[in-house]
N, C-alpha and C positions, 0 to 999 in steps of 0.2 A: 835940735830939729827932730821932729817926730818921724818914726819909721816910715810911715805912709809917705811923707813928703820926699824923704830919701828915695823911695821906690819910684815915685812919679818922676823925680829928677832923673834918675837912672834910665827909666823907660823913654823919656824925652831924648836923652843922650843916644840911646840906641837907635831910636827912630831917625835921628839926624845922621847916624852912621851909615844908614841904608843908602845914602846918596853920597858918602865921603868919596871923593875921587881917588884916594889912596887905597881904599878898600874895594871899591866896586869892580875893578878888572879882574881881581881874583874870584870874587863872588859870582861874576858873569861867567868865567870860564867853568867854575864848579857847576853852576846852574845849568850850562849847555850840556856838559858831559853827563852829570847825574840825571838831570831832568830828561835828556833824550833816552837814557837807558829806562828810566821809569816810565816814559811815554810809551816806548816800544812795547814794554811789558804789559801795561795797562790799557793802551788804546790801539796797539798796532794792528790787532785782527779787525777791529771796527774800522780802521782807517783803510786797510787793504780791501775790505768788502764794502767800502762806501756807505757806511752805517754811522758816520759821525753826525751827531746832532748838536743842537746848541748847547745843551747841558754838559755833553761830552767834551766840546771844545774848551768850555769853561773849566771843567775838571783838568784838561790837558795844560791849559795856562797855569793853573795852580801847581801842577807837577813841576813846573820850572821855578816858580816863585819861592816855593818852600825850601829847596836846596839853596837858592840864593840867600834867604833870610837866615837860614841856619849857619851858613859860611860866614856871613857878615856878623852874626852874633859871636861866633868863635873868634873872629878877629878883634872885635870890640871888647870881649872879656880878656883877650890876651893883652890888648892895649891897656886896659884898666888895671890888670895885675902888674904890668911893667910900671906904670905911673905909681902905683902904691908902694912899690919897692924903692922908689927914689926918695 
């Protein structure tokens, strides 16, 4: 198998893990905690002064999505490492 094929397969597995019911609860908790802290830092002032525009709301949503994806990647990587040890 070519390296590129293996990388594509690994990427598809990671994408599937984003909706894995075993990984999602932890990812959601992390996203809510970390995302809320980042949202407050990056958008709190604009929110308090009613200056949230469409682009800022989109950025705010991404503020929650990124910690979720990072957490799921960590869980996915640990799962793969555990599988490789067997």
